[in-house]
C-alpha positions as CSV (number, residue, x, y, z in Angstrom):
1,M,92.5,89.3,82.5
2,A,95.5,90.9,80.9
3,L,98.9,90.8,82.7
4,I,101.3,93.6,81.9
5,Q,104.8,93.7,83.3
6,C,105.6,97.4,82.5
7,R,109.1,98.9,82.6
8,F,109.2,102.7,82.3
9,F,111.3,105.8,83.1
10,S,110.5,107.8,86.2
11,E,111.4,111.5,86.0
12,V,111.0,111.8,89.8
13,L,113.3,108.9,90.6
14,G,115.6,109.6,87.8
15,L,115.8,105.9,86.8
16,S,114.0,103.1,85.0
17,T,111.6,101.2,87.3
18,S,108.8,98.7,86.9
19,M,105.2,97.9,87.8
20,T,103.0,94.8,87.3
21,V,99.5,95.6,86.1
22,I,96.4,93.5,85.8
23,L,93.7,94.8,83.5
24,P,90.1,93.5,83.0
25,Q,89.3,91.6,79.9
26,P,86.0,90.0,78.7
27,A,86.7,86.3,78.4
28,K,83.7,84.0,77.8
29,A,85.6,81.2,76.2
30,Q,88.4,81.0,78.9
31,I,88.3,77.7,80.8
32,G,88.2,77.8,84.6
33,L,88.2,81.7,84.9
34,G,85.5,84.1,84.1
35,G,85.9,87.7,82.9
36,S,84.3,91.0,83.3
37,E,82.0,92.9,80.9
38,V,83.2,96.3,82.2
39,S,84.6,98.2,79.4
40,G,86.5,101.0,81.0
41,P,87.5,103.4,82.1
42,F,88.4,100.9,84.9
43,P,88.3,101.5,88.6
44,A,91.9,101.0,89.9
45,L,93.5,99.4,93.0
46,Y,97.0,100.4,93.8
47,L,98.4,97.4,95.6
48,L,101.6,98.0,97.5
49,H,104.4,95.5,98.5
50,G,106.1,95.0,101.8
51,L,109.7,95.6,103.0
52,S,111.5,92.6,101.4
53,D,109.4,92.5,98.2
54,D,108.9,94.1,94.7
55,D,106.1,94.8,92.2
56,S,105.8,91.0,91.3
57,I,105.2,89.7,94.8
58,W,101.4,89.9,95.0
59,L,101.1,88.0,91.7
60,R,103.6,85.3,92.9
61,R,102.3,84.7,96.4
62,T,98.6,85.1,96.0
63,S,95.8,84.4,93.4
64,I,95.1,88.1,93.0
65,E,94.6,87.8,89.2
66,R,91.9,85.1,89.8
67,Y,90.3,87.1,92.6
68,V,89.7,90.2,90.5
69,A,88.9,88.5,87.2
70,E,85.1,89.2,87.5
71,L,85.2,92.5,89.3
72,G,86.2,94.8,86.3
73,L,89.0,96.2,88.5
74,A,92.5,97.1,87.3
75,V,95.3,96.4,89.8
76,I,98.5,98.5,89.7
77,M,101.5,97.0,91.7
78,P,104.5,99.4,91.7
79,Q,108.0,98.9,92.7
80,V,109.4,101.2,95.6
81,D,112.4,99.4,97.0
82,V,112.9,99.7,100.8
83,S,111.6,103.3,101.0
84,F,108.5,103.2,103.2
85,Y,106.8,105.1,100.4
86,T,108.8,108.2,101.5
87,D,110.8,111.0,100.1
88,M,113.9,109.6,101.7
89,A,116.3,111.8,103.7
90,A,119.2,110.2,101.8
91,G,117.7,108.4,98.8
92,K,115.0,108.6,96.2
93,R,111.7,110.6,96.3
94,Y,109.4,107.6,96.4
95,W,106.6,109.5,98.1
96,T,106.4,112.0,95.3
97,F,106.7,109.1,92.8
98,I,103.9,107.0,94.4
99,S,101.5,109.9,95.2
100,E,101.9,112.2,92.1
101,E,103.9,110.7,89.3
102,L,102.6,107.1,89.2
103,P,98.9,107.8,89.1
104,Y,99.6,110.3,86.2
105,I,101.7,107.8,84.3
106,C,99.2,104.9,84.9
107,R,96.3,107.0,83.6
108,S,98.3,107.9,80.5
109,F,99.2,104.3,79.7
110,F,95.9,102.5,80.6
111,P,92.2,103.2,80.5
112,L,91.7,104.0,84.2
113,S,89.0,106.1,85.7
114,Q,90.2,109.4,87.1
115,R,87.3,109.6,89.6
116,R,88.1,109.5,93.3
117,E,85.2,107.1,93.8
118,D,87.0,104.6,91.5
119,T,90.4,104.9,93.0
120,F,91.6,102.7,95.9
121,V,94.9,101.7,97.6
122,A,95.9,98.6,99.8
123,G,99.1,97.1,100.9
124,L,100.7,94.7,103.4
125,S,103.3,95.5,106.1
126,M,105.3,98.4,104.8
127,G,102.7,98.7,102.0
128,G,100.0,99.0,104.6
129,Y,101.7,101.9,106.0
130,G,102.0,103.4,102.5
131,A,98.3,102.8,101.8
132,F,97.2,104.7,104.9
133,K,99.7,107.5,104.2
134,L,98.3,107.9,100.8
135,A,94.7,107.8,102.2
136,L,95.5,110.5,104.8
137,R,97.6,112.8,102.8
138,K,95.8,112.4,99.5
139,P,92.1,112.1,100.5
140,D,91.0,113.8,97.3
141,T,92.6,111.0,95.3
142,F,91.5,107.9,97.1
143,S,88.0,106.9,98.3
144,A,89.1,103.7,100.2
145,A,92.3,102.3,101.6
146,A,93.3,99.0,103.2
147,S,96.1,97.9,105.4
148,L,97.0,94.2,105.9
149,S,99.3,93.7,108.9
150,G,100.6,97.3,108.4
151,A,103.6,98.9,110.0
152,L,101.4,101.6,111.3
153,D,103.5,103.2,114.1
154,V,107.0,103.6,112.5
155,S,107.9,106.4,115.0
156,V,108.0,103.9,117.8
157,N,108.9,100.5,116.4
158,R,111.8,100.3,114.2
159,I,111.8,97.1,112.2
160,D,115.1,95.2,112.8
161,E,116.0,95.0,109.2
162,V,115.7,98.7,108.8
163,R,117.6,99.5,112.0
164,R,120.9,97.7,111.1
165,P,123.7,100.0,109.9
166,I,124.7,99.2,106.4
167,E,128.4,99.7,107.4
168,N,130.0,100.5,110.7
169,N,130.0,104.3,110.6
170,N,127.0,104.9,108.2
171,P,123.5,105.8,109.4
172,S,121.0,103.1,109.6
173,L,118.6,102.6,106.7
174,Y,115.8,103.9,109.1
175,E,117.8,107.2,109.3
176,Q,118.5,107.2,105.5
177,I,114.7,107.0,105.0
178,F,113.3,109.3,107.8
179,G,116.3,111.4,108.8
180,P,118.1,111.4,112.1
181,A,115.2,113.0,113.9
182,G,112.8,110.1,112.8
183,P,109.2,110.5,111.6
184,K,107.4,111.3,114.9
185,G,105.2,114.3,114.6
186,T,105.7,114.7,110.8
187,E,103.7,113.8,107.7
188,N,105.4,110.4,107.7
189,D,103.8,109.6,111.1
190,L,100.3,108.1,110.7
191,L,99.2,108.8,114.3
192,Y,100.2,112.4,113.8
193,L,98.2,112.5,110.4
194,L,95.1,111.3,112.2
195,K,95.1,114.5,114.1
196,T,95.5,116.7,111.0
197,V,92.9,115.2,108.7
198,D,89.2,115.8,108.8
199,P,87.5,112.4,109.2
200,A,84.5,113.6,107.3
201,S,86.5,114.1,104.1
202,A,88.9,111.1,104.6
203,P,88.7,107.8,102.6
204,R,87.0,104.8,104.2
205,L,89.6,102.6,105.9
206,Y,90.0,98.9,106.3
207,Q,92.5,97.5,108.7
208,C,93.3,93.8,109.6
209,C,96.1,92.1,111.5
210,G,96.8,88.6,112.8
211,T,96.8,88.3,116.6
212,E,100.2,86.5,116.4
213,D,101.8,89.2,114.2
214,F,104.8,91.1,115.6
215,L,103.1,94.3,114.4
216,Y,99.8,93.4,116.3
217,E,100.4,96.1,119.1
218,Q,101.1,98.7,116.5
219,N,97.8,97.9,114.9
220,I,95.9,98.2,118.1
221,R,97.4,101.6,118.8
222,F,96.4,102.8,115.4
223,R,92.9,101.3,115.6
224,D,92.2,103.0,118.9
225,A,93.5,106.3,117.8
226,C,91.5,106.1,114.5
227,R,88.4,105.3,116.3
228,N,88.8,107.9,118.9
229,S,89.3,110.5,116.0
230,G,86.0,109.4,114.4
231,F,87.3,107.9,111.1
232,D,85.3,105.4,109.1
233,L,87.3,102.4,110.0
234,T,86.5,98.7,109.5
235,Y,88.8,96.6,111.7
236,E,89.2,92.9,111.7
237,E,91.6,90.6,113.6
238,G,91.9,86.9,114.2
239,P,94.5,84.2,114.3
240,G,97.3,84.8,112.0
241,N,101.0,85.6,111.5
242,H,103.0,88.0,109.3
243,D,102.8,85.7,106.3
244,W,101.3,85.0,102.9
245,A,98.8,82.5,104.1
246,Y,97.2,85.4,106.1
247,W,97.5,88.0,103.4
248,D,96.2,85.7,100.6
249,A,93.1,85.2,102.7
250,R,92.6,88.8,103.7
251,I,93.1,90.4,100.4
252,Q,89.9,88.6,99.3
253,D,88.1,90.3,102.3
254,V,89.5,93.6,101.1
255,L,88.2,93.1,97.6
256,A,84.7,92.2,98.9
257,W,84.9,95.4,101.1
258,L,85.9,97.8,98.3
259,P,83.0,100.1,97.3
260,L,82.8,98.8,93.7
261,N,79.8,99.0,91.5
262,R,79.0,95.3,91.3
263,A,75.9,95.4,89.3
């Protein structure tokens, strides 16, 4: 595999930002790690980080590079700050960045397939929310999306770190992201999006959450709403908390589930 730590300028954000990228590489002589014979354009997984993290976190906390070495799969890990992958009410336009600018930039920099069938997204916690929002709002771009311990009902459960006011008289970060009215009933509300998207044209969805996770009840609500609406959902749960031991194991399940051509 080739590891690229890429710093680039975003016109949408108006600043320099970063992404960490893993690209397939044939490697027959490499000791202890195989390679892929796939020669591009490569299928791509956009792998999204959580609330307290950045674009380096999946590489630092899991063995994602080793897990994808023989799959011929490129992995794009962008940086979005604490934005909930949203055009913030008082902040940067991270939704426009992640949904429009980033795929264009990545395809101009790297030999990635432009086919929907070869384009996937996954993420943990805040990134699980972002992955499903991309799937439901950009169904023509992504063919499969996965959420690991996702914050899937942000209209009801405000995460404590996001609720706290930055200073005494300032709005909370939650309000800076979603506005004073909150996301309920808008395109930032996943449960609302389920009512507006045709399940027949939506990407395949994979959802998992540990039964000890503080976001477990959110995940149950989304699962039930998703099933009642007729979406193609694979749901898994089991013992686990909101931590990297759980996510390192489950990202391997996600990779096995992805509709890759494994011939």
